Structures are given as C-alpha cells and as structure tokens.
C-alpha positions as CSV (number, residue, x, y, z in Angstrom):
1,M,57.5,241.1,112.8
2,S,57.4,245.2,114.1
3,L,57.9,245.9,117.8
4,M,54.9,248.2,117.1
5,L,51.7,246.6,117.6
6,S,49.8,248.9,114.9
7,D,52.4,247.6,112.4
8,N,50.3,244.4,113.0
9,L,46.9,245.5,112.5
10,A,44.1,242.2,111.8
11,P,42.0,242.7,109.2
12,Q,38.6,243.1,111.1
13,P,36.7,239.9,110.5
14,M,33.7,240.0,107.8
15,T,31.5,237.6,110.5
16,D,31.6,241.1,113.3
17,I,28.0,241.9,112.6
18,F,26.8,242.8,115.9
19,T,29.1,245.4,116.4
20,D,29.3,248.7,114.5
21,D,33.4,248.9,115.4
22,T,35.4,250.9,112.9
23,N,38.5,249.3,111.4
24,I,40.8,252.8,110.8
25,D,44.2,252.7,110.6
26,R,45.4,255.4,112.1
27,R,48.8,255.3,111.3
28,K,48.0,256.5,107.9
29,C,45.8,259.6,109.1
30,H,47.4,263.3,110.2
31,R,46.0,266.1,111.5
32,T,43.4,267.8,109.9
33,V,42.0,270.2,112.7
34,P,44.4,271.9,115.4
35,M,44.3,270.6,119.0
36,K,42.8,273.4,121.3
37,V,42.2,271.6,124.9
38,L,43.9,268.6,126.9
39,A,41.9,267.6,129.6
40,L,44.4,265.6,131.7
41,G,42.6,264.1,134.8
42,V,42.0,260.7,135.2
43,G,39.3,258.7,133.9
44,R,36.1,258.8,136.5
45,T,36.5,262.6,137.3
46,G,33.5,263.2,134.5
47,T,35.3,263.1,131.6
48,A,32.2,261.5,129.7
49,S,30.5,264.4,130.7
50,L,33.1,266.4,129.5
51,R,33.4,264.9,126.2
52,K,30.0,265.6,125.8
53,A,30.1,269.5,126.5
54,F,33.4,270.1,124.4
55,E,30.8,268.6,121.4
56,R,27.9,270.6,122.4
57,L,30.9,273.6,122.4
58,G,31.6,273.0,119.0
59,Y,34.8,271.4,119.4
60,G,34.1,268.7,117.0
61,K,35.4,265.1,117.8
62,C,36.6,264.9,121.7
63,Y,39.2,261.7,122.3
64,H,37.8,259.6,124.9
65,M,38.5,256.0,125.9
66,M,35.4,255.2,124.0
67,C,37.3,256.4,120.7
68,A,39.2,253.2,121.6
69,S,37.4,250.5,123.4
70,V,33.7,250.7,121.9
71,E,34.0,252.6,118.6
72,N,37.8,252.3,116.8
73,P,39.5,249.2,118.0
74,P,42.4,249.5,116.0
75,D,43.6,252.4,118.1
76,C,44.3,250.6,121.2
77,L,47.3,249.3,119.4
78,M,48.6,252.6,118.8
79,W,48.2,253.2,122.4
80,H,49.6,250.3,123.6
81,D,52.6,251.5,121.3
82,A,52.7,254.6,123.1
83,L,52.7,252.7,126.6
84,N,55.6,250.2,125.6
85,A,57.4,253.9,124.3
86,K,57.3,255.6,127.6
87,Y,57.2,253.0,130.4
88,N,59.6,250.2,128.7
89,G,61.6,252.3,126.0
90,I,60.4,250.2,122.9
91,G,60.2,252.4,119.5
92,E,59.6,255.9,119.9
93,F,56.2,257.8,120.1
94,G,56.4,261.8,119.3
95,R,54.4,264.2,117.8
96,K,54.3,262.6,114.4
97,E,52.6,259.5,116.0
98,W,50.2,262.1,118.2
99,D,48.8,263.5,115.1
100,Q,48.1,260.3,113.5
101,L,46.2,259.2,116.3
102,L,44.5,262.1,117.5
103,G,44.5,264.5,114.3
104,D,41.0,264.7,113.7
105,C,40.1,266.1,117.5
106,Q,40.1,269.6,119.1
107,A,40.3,268.2,122.6
108,V,41.3,264.8,124.2
109,C,40.4,263.7,127.9
110,D,40.1,260.7,130.1
111,W,42.5,257.9,129.9
112,P,44.7,256.3,128.6
113,A,45.7,259.9,127.6
114,C,45.9,261.0,131.4
115,A,49.3,259.1,131.2
116,F,50.9,261.0,128.6
117,A,50.4,264.8,130.4
118,K,54.0,265.2,130.2
119,E,54.0,264.6,126.5
120,L,50.7,266.0,125.2
121,I,52.0,269.1,126.8
122,E,54.8,268.9,125.0
123,A,53.4,268.0,121.5
124,Y,50.7,270.7,122.0
125,P,52.0,273.6,123.4
126,N,49.5,276.2,122.5
127,A,46.7,274.2,124.3
128,K,44.6,275.0,126.8
129,V,44.8,272.7,129.8
130,I,41.9,271.4,132.2
131,L,42.6,269.0,135.2
132,T,39.1,267.7,136.3
133,T,38.9,266.4,140.0
134,R,37.3,264.8,142.7
135,D,37.5,264.0,146.4
136,V,40.3,260.7,146.0
137,D,38.2,258.4,148.0
138,P,35.1,258.3,146.3
139,W,37.2,258.2,142.7
140,H,38.7,255.4,143.9
141,A,35.4,254.2,144.8
142,S,34.3,254.5,141.7
143,V,37.5,252.9,139.6
144,M,37.4,249.8,141.9
145,K,33.8,249.0,140.9
146,T,33.9,250.0,137.1
147,V,37.2,250.4,135.1
148,F,39.5,248.0,137.5
149,W,36.3,245.7,137.7
150,R,36.4,245.5,134.1
151,V,40.4,244.8,133.6
152,S,39.6,242.0,136.3
153,D,36.4,240.7,134.9
154,P,37.3,237.0,133.7
155,E,34.5,237.1,131.0
156,H,36.5,240.2,129.6
157,K,39.6,238.1,129.6
158,F,37.8,235.0,128.0
159,V,36.2,237.2,125.1
160,S,39.9,238.8,124.3
161,N,41.2,235.3,123.3
162,F,38.6,235.1,120.5
163,S,37.3,238.9,119.6
164,W,38.9,240.9,117.2
165,A,37.6,244.1,119.4
166,A,38.5,243.0,122.8
167,G,41.7,241.3,121.6
168,M,43.3,245.0,121.2
169,Y,41.5,246.6,123.9
170,Y,41.8,244.0,126.9
171,P,45.5,243.8,126.8
172,M,45.9,247.7,126.4
173,L,43.8,248.5,129.2
174,N,45.5,245.8,131.3
175,K,49.1,247.6,130.4
176,F,47.4,251.1,131.1
177,F,46.6,250.2,134.6
178,E,50.1,247.9,135.1
179,T,52.2,251.1,134.2
180,F,50.3,254.1,135.2
181,F,49.1,252.7,138.6
182,R,52.5,251.1,139.1
183,G,50.9,247.4,139.0
184,D,48.8,248.1,142.1
185,F,45.7,249.9,141.6
186,P,43.7,249.0,144.9
187,G,46.8,250.0,147.1
188,K,48.8,252.7,145.1
189,G,45.6,253.9,143.3
190,K,45.3,257.2,145.6
191,Q,48.9,257.9,145.5
192,V,49.0,257.7,141.7
193,Y,45.9,260.0,141.3
194,E,47.3,262.4,143.8
195,D,51.0,262.4,142.3
196,H,49.3,263.1,139.0
197,V,47.4,266.1,140.3
198,A,50.6,267.2,141.5
199,E,52.4,266.9,138.0
200,V,49.8,268.6,135.8
201,R,50.0,271.8,137.9
202,S,53.6,271.9,137.9
203,M,53.9,271.7,134.6
204,V,51.3,274.0,133.1
205,P,51.0,277.6,134.0
206,P,48.3,278.7,136.2
207,E,46.3,281.3,133.1
208,R,47.0,278.0,130.9
209,L,45.3,275.5,133.4
210,L,41.6,275.2,134.7
211,E,41.2,272.6,137.5
212,Y,37.5,271.9,137.1
213,N,35.1,269.9,139.2
214,I,32.3,268.9,136.7
215,N,29.4,269.6,139.0
216,D,30.6,273.1,138.7
217,G,28.3,273.0,135.3
218,W,29.2,275.5,132.2
219,A,30.3,278.3,133.7
220,P,34.0,277.9,135.1
221,L,34.7,275.7,132.0
222,C,32.9,278.3,129.1
223,E,34.7,281.5,131.1
224,F,38.1,279.3,130.6
225,L,37.5,278.8,127.0
226,E,35.9,281.8,126.2
227,E,32.6,280.6,124.9
228,E,29.5,281.5,125.6
229,V,27.4,279.6,127.9
230,P,25.0,277.2,126.1
231,D,21.7,277.4,127.1
232,T,21.0,273.8,127.7
233,P,21.9,271.8,130.7
234,F,25.4,270.7,131.1
235,P,25.3,267.2,130.0
236,R,26.0,263.9,131.9
237,G,26.6,259.9,131.7
238,N,29.1,257.1,132.2
239,D,27.3,256.4,136.1
240,M,27.7,252.9,136.9
241,A,24.3,251.6,135.8
242,D,25.6,252.9,132.5
243,F,29.0,251.4,132.6
244,Y,27.9,248.0,133.5
245,K,25.2,247.9,131.1
246,R,27.7,249.0,128.7
247,C,30.1,246.4,129.2
248,S,27.5,243.5,129.6
249,T,26.0,244.5,126.3
250,R,29.4,244.6,124.9
251,N,30.8,241.4,125.8
252,R,27.7,239.8,124.6
253,H,28.0,241.1,121.6
254,Q,31.4,240.1,120.7
255,M,30.9,236.6,121.6
256,M,27.8,236.4,119.5
257,N,30.6,238.0,117.0
258,A,33.3,235.3,117.8
259,A,30.2,232.4,117.7
260,F,29.2,233.2,114.0
261,Q,32.6,233.2,112.8
262,A,33.0,229.6,114.3
263,V,29.9,228.5,113.0
264,T,31.2,230.3,109.5
265,I,34.9,228.7,109.2
266,G,33.3,225.8,110.9
267,G,30.3,225.5,108.3
268,S,32.9,226.2,105.2
269,L,35.6,223.4,106.5
270,L,32.2,221.2,106.4
271,A,31.2,221.8,103.0
272,A,35.0,221.4,101.7
273,G,35.0,218.0,103.5
274,F,32.0,217.2,102.0
275,A,33.0,218.3,98.5
276,A,36.2,216.4,98.9
277,T,34.6,213.1,99.8
278,L,32.1,213.4,96.7
279,A,35.1,214.0,94.3
280,F,37.0,211.3,96.2
281,K,33.7,208.8,95.6
282,R,33.2,210.1,92.4
283,F,37.0,209.7,90.9
284,S,37.6,207.1,92.5
285,P,38.4,203.6,91.1
286,R,35.2,201.2,91.3
C-alpha cells in the first residue's frame, strides 16, 4: 500500500444519500486558473467571510477548510499527505501537488492552508498575500469553542469510524492540530498564532502583503487587490451559532448515511441467507 493516503481513496458508498459530498480525486486534476491571492491567516480570523468576499470580487472559487470538510472530503487525504510531508518527512508535496489540490482556485484561505505559508509562497511567487488577524485572546477563545471542540467532539470521533467522509476529515483535522499547534492547542495556541503572524511578515515584502482585520470591510481589501468596491455590504458568516448548527447537522446526516448503509448491507445478507436456505431445502435429498 502506498505511503500517500491520497493513493488509497475508497469509493464513495452509494448509500451516502443524506449528504451532497462530491468525490473528486484531485490527484487527477491540474491548474486551470492562476493562483492570485494567498490568505494565510489562521482560521477564526474571518476567513469564511473573506472567502465570500473573494467570490463576490470575481475570484471564482476560493479554497477554505469547508472545501474539504463538507464539500469534497477526498481533499482531506491530500492535505494529510501534505502534513505528513512537512512535519514527518513522508513523501513529497510540491508545486505539482499544490496545482492538483488547488488548481481550480484563484485564492486560498483558512486552515489547513495556513500551515503551509512558506510552501505556498514559494509555489506561487506572483500571488498577493493577505494576513488576516484579530486580538489573540478572543481568537483563542473562539477556536476553543468551535474548531478545537470539533477536534475533541466524541460524537465526531465516533462518526468517523463509520462515515466515508468523516473517516477522511477527522484524522486530517487531528493531524493538523497535533502538528501546527505542537500537540497542545489550549496551552500553545496563542504562541503559535503569534509565531505564525511573525513568520508570514518575515517572508513577504510589504508591498505584496496586506495585514487585514475583517472588520475593516471592503476598502483596504479592494485597494490592495486593485478592485472596485462592491455596492453590497461586506459578507459575514460562520459565527459560533452557524458553526454548531452546521457541525451537528453534519454529524446527524453522516450517521444516517452509515445507518442506511448498514441496513442495506444487512438486508442484502439476510436476503442472500434466505435464498441459500430455500435453495438448500429445494435441492437437498428428501
């Protein structure tokens, strides 16, 4: 078996009818549009709103964690491969692989992409860089109540044992937190945040970097990107209430998929057993 998890993509069960996940194998993809913007701030700094803003400005698809978690779960395998390459020295993950994973995107934001600031800047040297920031204490509290809760959620872990999608997402999410946050988000998360901000600042010349607070709205973002300011309000989304609702719904639907698969398989086995019994009775000597 290959050491690259993405080489071992399992077929999506036909019984996954309660979710609308896609099953695109990114290893077979390539770059179709230029990468224009790397938004390398960590999650919970307004990245979901920024994703909507990019799309409103005409940047097409912007890659965000939700692309892997709830849209095309097989992406999680490539992200896991990228984490293994960076932190464990297992395999290689370079420009070819980034173009496969992100090839239909003109922008990328959120985690796990933020863990690869250096790699993405090197892969796409002509892309502009945005660093979303917020005060570290409320940021840490927000992550503790949302994404870190998701990592620690026993229901999510349980679902991952049975769900095709969660079985790819949950291990990748755990791998990200174990590596990027040095195995201790509650204790080390704030320091990692500050180190990350300093690292991005050190790698990008000022004229190519925008440090951006999402509360500043359209003006600084559009000035940096040389785009006209839209006549619509700046998008908002993914607050705590939205996050909890989406995750709870996701767990429920994935369990429904797993239960339907179990019933289908169980029914097939029962039918096969019944048919075998009838055949045995019919053809056995009397």
